[in-house]
N, C-alpha and C positions, 0 to 999 in steps of 0.2 A: 456508563456504557461507552464502548468504542464505536465511533462513527467512521464509516468508510464511504467516501464519495468518489465514484468513478466518473471521470469526464471523458466523453467521446466526441469526436468531430462528426460532421455530417455523413461521412462514409462509415461510421461506427467504429473507427479506430480509436483505441484508448490513447488519450493525450495527457492525462493526468490522474494521479491517485492521491487523495487527501485523507489522512488518517488522524484521528484525535481522540483523546479521552482515556479513561481507565475502565476496564470491564466491570470491576466490582465483584468479580468471581471470588477473589481472596484479597487480603491486604497487599499493598504495594510491596514488591520484593518477593512475594510468594505466589503471585497470580499466574497460573499456567496459561490462561487465555491471553493475557497481555504478553507473555513470553512468546506464544505462538504468533501473535500479531507482529511483535517486534522482529521476530525471525523472518517473517514474510517481507517486511519493510526493508530490512538490511540486505536480504537476498536480492530484492529488486534493485536497490541502489547499486550494489556491487556488480550484479550481472549487467546492468546497463552500461556501467563504466568499463568493465573488463571484457565483456563479450561484444558490446556494440561500440565501444569507444566514445561514449557520451560523457563529457566532462561534468562531474558532479557539482562543480562550482555553479554551473548554469541550470542544473536539473534537480538538485536535491537540497532540502532543508529538513533536518531532523533535530528536534529538541526533546530531550529525555527528562523525566522527573521534574515537572514544573511545580513542585512543591507538594503535591498530593498524589503522586503516582501517575499523573496524567502525562501523556506523550503527544507530541504534535509532529506530523511528518507531511511534507509536500514533495511529491516526485512527479516531474513532468517530462515530456519529450519536447525539448526546446526546439522551436521552429528554426530551421536553418543551421542547426548545430549537429545534425546527424550526418556522418561523413559520406554515406552512399546508400543506395536503395537496399542493398543487402543488409546493412546495419539497421536500417529502418524496419525491414521485415523481421529481423531477429528481435528487435525491441518490441514489436507487436506481440510476437509469440511469448516473450518473457512477461510483458504486461498482462496479457490474457491469462497466463499460467498463475500469476500472483492473484489476479482477481478470482480465479477459480479456487485458489487456496483460501482466500478470505470467505468465499461462499461455503466451502466445505467446513471450515472452522466454525462459522456461524451455525450451520446446520447441526453440527455435533454438540454445540454447547447451549444453543437457544432451545432448551427443552423445558417441559413442565411449567410453561408460563414465564420462564426466566428469559430475559433478553440481555445478552452481554455484548452483542455486536449487531449494529444496524448498517446495512449496505444500501446505498442509493446510487442511481445513475442519472446523469444529465448530459444533454447534447448542447 
């Protein structure tokens, strides 16, 4: 199962997204659920860098295929590394959009008692 942990600060802003696992929907390399999750992760990392100017050296760690199709990703909004309030606002919109993407993906594949994606939030 892919686990997604959304971390929010006290004001409910997303400060981090942690994704790990393999969905088990199909074998590694042919798994469309994992492909969807990977697309969301890479879109988030690229958007934070290109649209918000957040340096991925300080915000992103992605490890693919840890031997059994598992993936591990950590994407955070690094404190003190966002260039201005406008970039911070854009980063929040992007983070929330990707969270919604994971929720939609989970709703579409977690059917008939099958759970391929688990999403949790913490403050």
